[in-house]
N, C-alpha and C positions, 0 to 999 in steps of 0.2 A: 737486657735487650729484648724487645718485643718480637713476637713471631713475624709481624708485618715487616719490621726492619730487617730481620733475618732473611726473609724472602726477597726483599729489595737488594740485599747484598748478593744473594745468589744470582739475581738477574744481572747485576753489575759485573759479576765474575764471568757470566756468559759473554757479555760484551767484550770484556778485557781478553778473554780467550780468543775470540775472533780477531781482534786487533793484533794480538801477539802472534797468532798463526800466520797472518797475512805476509809479512816480510820473509818469513821462513819458507812459505810455499812459493813465493815469487822467486826466491833463490833456487829452490829445487827446479822450478820451471825453466830457469836459464840454463840448467844442466841437463835438460831433457834428452839431448842428442847423445849423452854419454850412457844412457840406459840401453841395455840390449834389446828391449822391446817395450811396447806401450803398456803391456800388462804389469810389468814390474814397476814402471814409472807410476802407473795409476795407484797401485796398492801402496807404494812408498808415500805418495801424497796423502792417501787415506790414513795410513798408519801414523804419519807425522801430525796430521790435524787431530786425529783421535787422541793421540798422546797428549797434546797441548790442552784440548778440551777437558780430558779426564784429569789432568794435573790441576787445572783451575777448579773444576767442580768438586774434586776430591778434597780440596782444602776448605770447603765451605763450612762444614760442621766445626772443625777446629778453630777457624777464624772467628766464627760467631760465638763460640763458647770460650774463646781465648785460652785454648788448651794446646800448647805447643806439640805435645805428643800426638794428639789427634790430627793436627795439621800435617805433620810428617807422615804418619801412617795413612791418612786419607789421600795425600798426594801420591804416595807410592802405589796404593791400590787403584786410585783413579787413573794414573798414567798407564798402568798395566792393562786395565780394562779398556781404556780408550784406545790404546795401541792395537789390542786384539780386535776391538770393534771396528776400527778404521780399516784394518786389513780384511776382516770378514766382509764388511760392508762393500768395499770396492771390488773384492773378489766376487761377491754375489752379483754386483752390478755388471761385471764383465761376463758372468755366466748368462745373465738375462740378455745382454747385448748380443752374445754369440747365438743364443736361441732365436731371438727375434730377427736377426739378419737372415736366418734360414727360412723365415716365413714371409708373408705378404704385407708385413707392417713395418717395412724398413724406415719409413719416415718418422715413426715413433720410437724406433729402437734406442737411439742414444738418450733422449729425454727419459724414457722409462727405465733404462739401465741406471742412469745417474740417480733417478728418484729412489730406486731400490737401495742403491749404495748409501745415499744420505739418510734414508729411513733406518737402515740397520745400524749405521754409525750413531744416529740419534738414540736409538733404542739402548745400545750398550752404554753410552755416556749417561743417559738418564738413570740407569740402574746403579751407577757408581755409589751413591749414598746408601742405597739399600744393601748392596754387597758389603760395604764397610760396616754397616750397622747389623748385618746378618738378619735382615728383616725381609721376609718374603713379600709382605704387604708393601713396603717401600720400594722393593724391586719392581713390583707390578705397577705401582703408580708412576715410578720413574720410567719404566719401559713404555707405558702408554703416552706419557708426556713427551718422551724422547722421540717416539715415532711421529707424533703430531707435529712437534717442532721441526724434526728432521725433514719430513715431507714438505711442509710449508716453506721452511727456510731453504731447503735444497732446491725447490721449484723456483723461488725468487733468485737464488744464486745462479742457477742455470740460465734463467731468462737474462739476467744482467751479463753473464759471461758470453752468451750468444749475441745479445743486442749490441754490446760494446766490447768486442773481442780484443781490441787494442788499448782499452782504457783500464789501467791497473787499479784505479780507484773504484771501479765497478766491482771488482773482485773483493776489495776491502769492504765495501758496503754489504756485499752478499755474505761474506764470512762473518762479519759482525752481526748481521741480522740472524744468521743461522744459530750462532751461540746464544743470542738474546732469546730467540723463540723457544729453544729447548729449555732454557732456564724458566721462561715465562710459563710454559705449559706445565712444567714440573711444579712450580709454585702454585699455579692455579688448581691443579688436581690435589695437591697436598692440602690446600685450603678447603676444597670441596669435600674431601673425604676425612677430614680431621674430626675426632670425637671429643674435642675440647682442648683446653690449654691449662698447663700447670704453671702457675706464677709463684716464684719463690719470694718470701716475705722478709727474710732476715739473713744476716751473715754476709759472707763474701759474694754470694750469688743473688743477693737481694735485687729484685726487679727483673731478673731474667725469666724468660718464658720458654716453655717447651711444648711443642704441639704433639698431641697424642694421635699420630697418624701411622703408627706401626703397632703390630700386635702385642709387643712386649717392650716395656721401657724400664730399665733398672736404675736405681739410685744407691750410691754408697761411696766409700772413700777410695776404692780401688780404681785405677785409671781406666780399666776396661769397661766401666759402667757408662750408660748413656748420659747420666747426670753425675759428674764427679764432684762430690761434696767434700772438698778439702777444707780444713780449718774449722770444722764443726766438731763439737764434743759428742760423745756417746754414738759414734758412727761406725757401723760394721763395714768391712770391706765390700760386701754386697748386702745392703740393709733392707731394701724394699723393692717390690716390683709392681708396676701398673700393667694390667692385662686388659686388652680389648677383646670382648666376646660379643659378636653381633654388633648391636648398637650401644652396648653397655660397657662401662669402664669399672674395673675392680682394682683394689689395692690389697696387697698381702705382704707379710713379713718374708724376707728371703733368708733370715737366720732366726733360730728359735729364741735367742736372747735379745733380739732387736726390739727397740721400743717404737711402737707405732700406734698413733691415736687418730681418730677422725671425730672432729667436733668434741674433743676432750674425752672421748670414749675409747678404751683400749680395743684393738682389733684382734679377733681370734679367727684364724682361717682367712677367707676372702671377704672383703667388704665392698658392696656396691656403692659407687660414688654418685652423688648428685651435685649439680652445679651449685657453687657457693659453699661447698664443704671446705672446712679448714683441716688440713692434714699435718700432723706432727710426726716427723721421721727422725728419731734421735733428737737432736737440737734444731733440725731443719723444720721451718714452718712454710707451708705452701697452701695456695688457694686454687681450687679447681673451678674454672670458669669456661664460658663459651668462647668461641673465636671472636 
């Protein structure tokens, strides 16, 4: 699977998350009078929406790599992060609302509070993949993409909600666009800050591509690796690592006995990669190319 197709799938997941969240949030809305106060009702909505968004975004890496273990772990991580993000976001929004109502800017209080809430929710959901991969760089890219998508998507959602308060399909459109924009900005930033693509040339992973958009990417037979190379011979549990340093990408052995060659030359220590290098990791062959 190409990195372009992977990013398209992430955007589709964002749309599906918004569509899935809509009937559940409408259900919560019908029971608004049962909540003891608007604050609890608001954070319940935020937590539910964040949970669903995180669930979908967390499954992305496992789906695109066809790894069931990563799908499950990603969904659990994503749901937890999204739930916390929704609660924090809408709590922050209520805090902004309370503060602004004490000032002379009451006309802008509700839109500003909602904007803060959506932005914080977007930030947390955008970080899901970085948290799953334990990558500070991916967390940063996801946070920025999430904030941009959250602000823009939240603004449109609030506009539709206010302009058509009795039209439930307006909320469907807003929620769908919200999920789409978070995914779109994440994919856009990942593309812009990628240091290249690793394309696998043989075996069960033939044709799959992995974007080097995080500081460290590991390859081996162990399920905990970023690239899980099952079915390949001469493969250590953690065989090789790709390291991003500044604008350069290096490869090195992660185990002393591991077999690692670049352009048929054995690698000792770290090897600086150039585009169009052919890398052999055990029996895995890969091609390093631009986006």
